[in-house]
N, C-alpha and C positions, 0 to 999 in steps of 0.2 A: 465246053459246058452247053452252049447254045444248040447245037445238034443233039445233044441228049435232052436238052429241054425239048426241043422239036418232037423228038421220039415218045416223051412221057406227058405232054402237055394234052393230047386227047385223052388217054386214060385218066389223067389227073384230075381235068373238068368232069368228066363223067361220075369219077367218086365225089366230087364237092358237091356237084347235083342230086346224086342218090343220099348224100349225107344230110343236105338240105330237107330233102323231102322225108327223109327218116325221122329227121328232127321235129317237123311238123306233126308227121303221124303218133311220136311218141306224146307229144302234146295234148292231141286230141286224146289218146288212150288216158293219160293222165287227168286230164280235165272231166273225164265221164267216171273218175273214182273207179274204175274197174277191178282194180287191186284193191280196194277197201278205203277206209277214211283216214289212215294215218299218214303224216307227210313223209316223203320218202327223198332219200339221198342218191343223187345222180353223181355218176364218176365216170368220165371217158376219157381214153389215151387216143391221142392221133386223131384222126376222121373220126372215134367215137366220142370224141372230146367237140368236135365240130358238130354232131349230132345231138349232144346235151346245148351246146350253145344255141342253136336253131331251135331247141325246145324251150329253151327259157325265153328268148324273143318272142315268141310263140304265144307263151301263156302270158308275158308280159303285155301283149296287144289286147288281149282278152281280159287281162287284169284278173288272172286266176291265182288270187293270193291262197296260201294256205297249203297248198298242194307239194312245194319244195322244202326241205328242210336245210339240208347243203348241196353244195355242187362242187363237185373238183374236177378241173379241166387239166389234162396233160399233156403237153405238145400239141396244142391246139391249133390248126390251121385257121386262125380267126382274125379278124380286124382288131386294132388297138384302138379304134373310134371310142372317145371317152363316152360319148352319148350314148352308145349303144349298150357299153359296159355299165352304165348307171340305171339304164333301163332295165337289163336283167339282174341288177342287185336288187332292185326293187321288189322283185318277186321271189327273191330266196331269203327264206327267214333267219338262218343263221349264216353260215360260213360258205363264201363264194372264194374258191381259192384257184388262180392260174399259174401252173407250173409251166414252167418253160426255161430253156438255155438258150442263150445269148448269141451262143457260137453255133447254133444247130443251123449252118449256111445252107443245106438241102431244103427244110422246111421252110426259110426264110424265101429261099430263091423261086422254089415252085409255087408258092402262095401270093406272093407279091404279083409273079408273072401272071397267074392265073385271074387277078383280080376283075383286070379290063373284061374278061370273057365271060365272068361268071356273076362275081360281085359277092 
């Protein structure tokens, strides 16, 4: 597994970085209300769920309430830090759902291993 991780580490870190950037960009677009005035529901799977998570964090930092109705994160490679989850929960008006499988060893392994490199 370690040699496999060495092979995947570079691309995985790059994908995490790009997902974070996409989440911040999504937050900017949603804050500008370019889509209209109605609240939106965000749904993301895998790295798309990381995009949603980063979007919610960015919106929470700017206190942009009333934009997100609900958010669903499925298999998200994100932190379990309670303080960060409380922060994003404050920005979601209705449901914030984090769906994951405790036996998903690949996601857990690569995400934990990349935490020191990307954060």
